[in-house]
N, C-alpha and C positions, 0 to 999 in steps of 0.2 A: 519440480517446477511445472506449473500448469501453463498450458498454451491454449490460446483461443484464436481461431482464424477470423480476421476482421478485414474484409476488403482485400484479401490476398496477402495481408501482412500478419505474421504470427506474433501475437502479443503474449508476453510472459509476465507472470506475477510470482514473486517469491517473498516469503516472510523471513526477515533477517533480524539479528540482534546487532544494533549499531552502537559502537562505542564512541561517544562524543565527549566534549569538554564537561558536560553536565552529568555524565555517567552513561550507563547502558540504557538504550531505548529499543523497544520492539517496533519494527517498521515493516511496511509492505512496499516492495519495489514495484512501481507502476509503469515506469518508462525508463529505458536505458539507451541513451544515445552514444555517439562516439566520444563525447566529452563530459556530459552531465548525466546523472542518475536522479530520477524524481522519486521521492519517498513520501508515504503517508505514515506518520507516527501514530501508533495505536495507544494514545494516551489523551487525556482531556486537557485542553481542547484539541480537536483533530487539527493537526498542522500538516501542511504540504511543504516539503523542503527540497531544494535542488542542491545536490552535492557533486563534487568532482568525482570522476571515476577512479581517481587515484586513492580515494578514501575507502575503496572496496576492501582494502587490507584490514580496515577496522570493522568489517561486517562479518558476522558468522551466520551461515545459512541454517535455519531451523528446519530440519528434515521432517519434523513431526507433522507439518502442514502440507506436505507434498501430495498427499492423496486428495481426491475430489471432496471427500467429506470434511477433511481438515481445512481446505481452502474455503468451502462454503460456510464453515463455522467462523472463519476469520472475516469473511465478507459480511456475514450477519452481525458480527461484533462491530465492525466499522460502521455499518448502517445504524445500529442502535446508538453508538457513541455519537455519531454525527447528528442524529435527531435530538439527542439530549443536549449536545453542545450548542446547536444553532436553533433551538426551538423545535417544536413538533411539526414544522412545515418544511417540505422538501425544497421550496423555492429559496430558503435561506442557506442551504448547503452549498459550498463552493463547487464550481463547475467540474473541477478535476475529480473531486470525490464522487459527484453524481455520475460521471463517466464510468468510473470503476464499478459503482454499484449497478448501473444499467447493464454492463457487460456480463455480469454474473447473475442477473435477475431471473 
């Protein structure tokens, strides 16, 4: 699990395999609150989804991405996919995706 200190708050990003009604999806956890978890799915088009924390039983942590090099590869992949999905202009990328990309830039 990678952590980044941001304004005194420790931010954690994890890569997980999420089992949904549509099948297995690889996602990045970008925010985990007391009730909701925010995910970015690593598939075309880039989607940001809010799921209940109770659904964490359907998620399997992928430990392959725990090191810094693995997380930087995942971030680069998200950036490349976002640029392909929303055109080659960063202003078209959703705010939440931009925020994640700027954190690890």
